[in-house]
C-alpha positions as CSV (number, residue, x, y, z in Angstrom):
1,X,21.7,8.2,-11.3
2,X,22.2,10.0,-8.0
3,X,22.9,13.7,-7.9
4,X,24.6,15.7,-5.2
5,X,23.4,19.3,-5.5
6,X,25.3,22.5,-5.0
7,X,23.3,23.0,-1.8
8,X,25.8,20.7,-0.1
9,X,28.7,23.2,0.0
10,X,31.5,23.2,2.5
11,X,32.5,26.7,3.6
12,X,36.2,27.6,3.6
13,X,36.4,27.6,7.4
14,X,34.9,24.1,7.5
15,X,37.4,22.7,5.0
16,X,38.7,19.3,6.0
17,X,36.4,19.4,9.1
18,X,33.1,17.9,7.7
19,X,33.0,14.3,8.7
20,X,29.3,13.6,8.1
21,X,28.7,12.5,4.5
22,X,26.2,14.4,2.4
23,X,25.6,11.1,0.4
24,X,26.7,7.5,0.5
25,X,27.2,5.4,-2.6
26,X,28.2,1.9,-3.5
27,X,31.7,1.2,-5.0
28,X,31.5,1.5,-8.8
29,X,28.4,3.8,-8.6
30,X,28.1,6.9,-10.9
31,X,26.7,10.2,-9.7
32,X,26.5,13.9,-10.8
33,X,28.0,16.6,-8.5
34,X,26.9,20.2,-8.9
35,X,29.6,22.8,-8.2
36,X,29.5,26.6,-7.9
37,X,31.6,29.4,-9.3
38,X,33.3,31.3,-6.4
39,X,32.4,34.7,-7.9
40,X,28.7,33.8,-7.7
41,X,26.9,30.5,-7.4
42,X,26.5,30.6,-11.2
43,X,27.7,33.4,-13.5
44,X,25.3,34.3,-16.3
45,X,26.6,37.8,-17.1
46,X,29.3,40.3,-16.2
47,X,26.8,41.8,-13.7
48,X,26.9,38.5,-11.7
49,X,30.6,38.9,-10.8
50,X,31.5,40.0,-7.4
51,X,34.8,41.0,-5.7
52,X,36.9,39.5,-2.9
53,X,35.3,40.3,0.5
54,X,31.8,40.9,-0.8
55,X,29.0,38.8,0.8
56,X,28.4,36.9,-2.4
57,X,32.0,35.8,-2.8
58,X,32.3,32.1,-1.9
59,X,36.0,31.3,-2.0
60,X,36.9,27.6,-2.2
61,X,33.4,26.2,-1.5
62,X,33.3,22.7,-2.8
63,X,30.6,20.0,-2.8
64,X,30.5,17.0,-0.6
65,X,31.5,14.9,1.2
66,X,30.7,11.5,-0.5
67,X,31.1,8.3,1.4
68,X,31.9,5.1,-0.5
69,X,30.8,1.9,1.3
70,X,33.8,-0.3,1.9
71,X,36.5,2.4,1.5
72,X,38.8,2.1,4.5
73,X,41.9,4.0,5.8
74,X,45.0,2.7,4.1
75,X,43.1,2.0,0.9
76,X,42.6,4.1,-2.2
77,X,39.7,5.5,-4.3
78,X,39.6,5.4,-8.1
79,X,37.6,8.4,-9.3
80,X,36.9,8.3,-13.0
81,X,35.9,11.7,-14.5
82,X,33.2,10.8,-17.0
83,X,31.9,14.2,-18.0
84,X,32.0,17.9,-17.1
85,X,29.2,20.2,-18.2
86,X,29.8,23.9,-17.8
87,X,26.9,25.8,-16.2
88,X,26.8,29.5,-17.0
89,X,29.8,31.5,-18.1
90,X,33.5,31.0,-17.1
91,X,35.2,34.0,-15.5
92,X,38.5,35.2,-14.1
93,X,39.2,37.8,-11.4
94,X,42.7,38.8,-12.4
95,X,46.2,38.2,-11.2
96,X,49.4,36.4,-12.2
97,X,53.1,37.3,-11.8
98,X,52.7,40.5,-13.9
99,X,49.6,41.8,-12.1
100,X,51.3,45.0,-11.2
101,X,52.1,45.7,-14.9
102,X,48.8,44.5,-16.3
103,X,46.1,45.1,-13.6
104,X,42.9,43.3,-14.4
105,X,39.3,43.4,-13.3
106,X,36.8,40.5,-13.1
107,X,35.8,39.3,-16.5
108,X,33.1,36.9,-17.7
109,X,34.0,35.0,-20.9
110,X,31.5,33.9,-23.5
111,X,31.4,30.4,-24.8
112,X,30.3,29.7,-28.3
113,X,30.5,26.6,-30.4
114,X,32.7,24.9,-27.8
115,X,35.2,27.8,-27.7
116,X,36.0,30.3,-24.9
117,X,36.2,33.9,-26.0
118,X,39.0,36.0,-24.4
119,X,39.6,39.8,-24.6
120,X,40.8,40.9,-28.0
121,X,38.8,38.2,-29.7
122,X,41.2,35.4,-29.0
123,X,39.5,32.0,-28.6
124,X,40.4,28.5,-27.6
125,X,38.5,25.2,-27.2
126,X,37.0,24.7,-23.8
127,X,38.7,21.8,-21.9
128,X,36.9,21.4,-18.6
129,X,38.9,20.0,-15.6
130,X,38.5,19.7,-11.8
131,X,40.8,22.0,-9.9
132,X,40.0,21.0,-6.3
133,X,39.3,17.4,-5.3
134,X,40.3,15.5,-2.2
135,X,39.6,12.8,0.3
136,X,39.1,14.2,3.8
137,X,42.4,14.0,5.7
138,X,42.9,13.2,9.4
139,X,44.1,16.7,10.2
140,X,42.0,19.9,9.6
141,X,45.3,21.5,8.6
142,X,47.1,19.0,6.5
143,X,50.6,20.1,5.7
144,X,50.8,18.7,2.2
145,X,48.6,17.6,-0.7
146,X,49.0,13.8,-0.3
147,X,45.1,13.6,0.0
148,X,44.6,15.7,-3.1
149,X,43.2,19.2,-2.5
150,X,43.5,22.4,-4.6
151,X,45.9,20.7,-7.1
152,X,44.7,22.5,-10.3
153,X,46.2,19.7,-12.3
154,X,44.9,19.8,-15.9
155,X,44.7,16.0,-16.3
156,X,41.9,15.7,-13.8
157,X,39.5,15.8,-16.7
158,X,37.0,13.6,-18.6
159,X,38.4,10.3,-19.8
160,X,41.0,10.1,-17.0
161,X,40.9,8.5,-13.5
162,X,42.3,10.0,-10.3
163,X,43.5,7.8,-7.5
164,X,43.4,9.2,-4.0
165,X,44.5,7.7,-0.6
166,X,41.7,7.1,2.0
167,X,42.3,8.4,5.5
168,X,38.8,8.1,7.0
169,X,36.1,5.5,6.6
170,X,34.2,6.0,3.4
171,X,36.9,8.3,2.0
172,X,34.7,11.4,2.3
173,X,35.4,12.7,-1.2
174,X,34.9,16.5,-1.9
175,X,35.0,18.2,-5.3
176,X,34.8,21.7,-6.8
177,X,36.7,24.6,-8.4
178,X,36.0,23.5,-12.0
179,X,37.8,25.3,-14.8
180,X,36.6,25.7,-18.4
181,X,40.1,26.4,-19.6
182,X,43.5,26.2,-17.8
183,X,47.1,25.6,-18.8
184,X,49.7,23.8,-16.7
185,X,50.8,25.9,-13.8
186,X,47.7,28.0,-13.6
187,X,49.9,31.0,-14.2
188,X,47.2,33.6,-13.9
189,X,46.6,32.5,-10.3
190,X,43.2,31.2,-11.4
191,X,41.7,29.8,-14.5
192,X,38.5,30.3,-16.5
193,X,36.5,29.4,-13.4
194,X,33.0,28.1,-13.8
195,X,30.1,26.3,-12.2
196,X,29.6,22.8,-13.4
197,X,27.9,19.5,-13.3
198,X,30.6,16.8,-12.9
199,X,29.8,13.2,-13.6
200,X,32.1,10.8,-11.8
201,X,32.3,7.0,-11.2
202,X,33.9,6.1,-7.8
203,X,35.3,2.7,-7.1
204,X,37.8,1.2,-4.6
205,X,41.3,0.9,-6.2
206,X,42.7,-2.6,-6.2
207,X,45.7,-2.0,-8.5
208,X,47.9,1.0,-7.6
209,X,47.3,1.8,-3.9
210,X,49.3,5.0,-4.3
211,X,50.4,6.9,-1.2
212,X,49.7,10.2,-3.0
213,X,47.5,11.3,-5.9
214,X,47.9,9.4,-9.1
215,X,46.3,10.0,-12.5
216,X,45.7,7.4,-15.2
217,X,45.1,8.6,-18.7
218,X,44.6,6.3,-21.7
219,X,48.3,6.7,-22.5
220,X,50.1,7.6,-19.3
221,X,50.4,7.2,-15.5
222,X,51.1,10.5,-13.6
223,X,52.3,10.6,-10.0
224,X,51.6,13.8,-8.1
225,X,53.2,15.4,-5.0
226,X,53.1,18.9,-3.5
227,X,55.7,20.3,-1.1
228,X,57.1,23.7,-0.3
229,X,60.4,22.7,-1.9
230,X,60.3,22.1,-5.7
231,X,63.2,19.6,-5.3
232,X,61.4,17.7,-2.7
233,X,58.2,17.5,-4.8
234,X,60.3,16.2,-7.7
235,X,62.0,13.6,-5.4
236,X,58.6,12.3,-4.2
237,X,57.0,11.9,-7.6
238,X,60.1,10.0,-8.9
239,X,60.2,7.8,-5.7
240,X,56.4,7.0,-6.0
241,X,56.7,6.2,-9.7
242,X,59.9,4.2,-9.2
243,X,58.2,2.0,-6.7
244,X,55.0,1.6,-8.8
245,X,56.9,0.6,-12.0
246,X,59.1,-1.8,-10.0
247,X,56.0,-3.5,-8.6
248,X,53.9,-3.5,-11.8
249,X,56.7,-4.7,-14.1
250,X,58.6,-6.9,-11.7
251,X,61.9,-5.1,-12.0
252,X,64.3,-3.9,-9.4
253,X,63.7,-0.4,-8.0
254,X,67.1,0.8,-9.2
255,X,66.2,-0.4,-12.7
256,X,62.8,1.3,-12.5
257,X,64.4,4.5,-11.3
258,X,66.6,4.7,-14.4
259,X,63.6,4.2,-16.6
260,X,61.4,6.7,-14.8
261,X,64.0,9.4,-14.6
262,X,65.0,9.2,-18.3
263,X,61.6,8.6,-19.9
264,X,59.4,10.5,-17.4
265,X,58.1,14.1,-18.0
266,X,57.6,16.6,-15.3
267,X,54.2,18.5,-15.3
268,X,53.1,21.5,-13.2
269,X,50.0,21.9,-11.1
270,X,48.8,25.2,-9.8
271,X,52.0,26.4,-8.3
272,X,53.6,29.2,-10.4
273,X,51.7,32.5,-9.7
274,X,51.5,32.7,-6.0
275,X,54.9,32.0,-4.3
276,X,53.4,32.8,-0.8
277,X,50.7,30.1,-0.9
278,X,50.9,27.4,1.8
279,X,48.9,24.7,0.2
280,X,50.4,22.8,-2.7
281,X,53.0,25.4,-3.3
282,X,55.0,23.2,-5.7
283,X,52.6,20.6,-7.1
284,X,54.5,18.4,-9.5
285,X,53.4,15.5,-11.7
286,X,55.7,12.9,-13.2
287,X,54.2,11.3,-16.3
288,X,55.4,8.0,-17.8
289,X,53.9,6.3,-20.9
290,X,51.9,3.2,-20.3
291,X,53.3,1.6,-23.5
292,X,56.0,-0.3,-21.6
293,X,57.3,-3.6,-22.8
294,X,59.8,-6.0,-21.2
295,X,62.8,-6.8,-23.4
296,X,66.2,-8.3,-23.0
297,X,68.9,-6.0,-21.5
298,X,72.2,-6.3,-23.4
């Protein structure tokens, strides 16, 4: 199995600008991607943590890009998350909407028997997910998250498949910002951040061809969109899912719209804690169950 090491990092100032692949693979091939923790390449203890602005701080440095042979602009990649292995200790720097009331310092969290230990002795099972994943867009300053990006959407996790549009030959997939634990919305402004080894299988999508990110779980399809306006984000995910259900189940779009709007559930990506963020300010997911059957309308 191929491996892309954490030596192939993309600095923040080169984000969306790296057009030479670090590795090229065949469609359907599986590989392991090593990622770092932005407080330190790998956090093994509280002493490894660093602060914003220090030389060791590596904000938003992801691994890649990966080129997939045969992936062409106008198409779509299917990225199955097979496994995520946490390396070192998770951590959080501190933040969230109540940061003035509850100022925090950087903390490293222990992991024992598959559970993450928080201050006060509270524990929860680890649930690793990928926070930042994207195909390289045409513009070095894409206005929206149609290519993916720093979505912080919890369903980008093992057992699920993420579909992303292709803008450049090969797709040029980049991945990083893995979280050991995170809830919907990433309320704290970050999660239990961690270095990781992420095993993924990448293929060319021949089913959905979604214009924006789409997640398939064993039980649901989830369309994703991020805009500065919450209402516009909601409109887009409903529009995308309406068109998809209409095409997949051979019903009129107005019929699919009724179904998606009543049955669908809205989900949050990382959009709550930082109202001044430009990227993915209101990332929204619309989830519909895959257990759909055609009946006779009375």
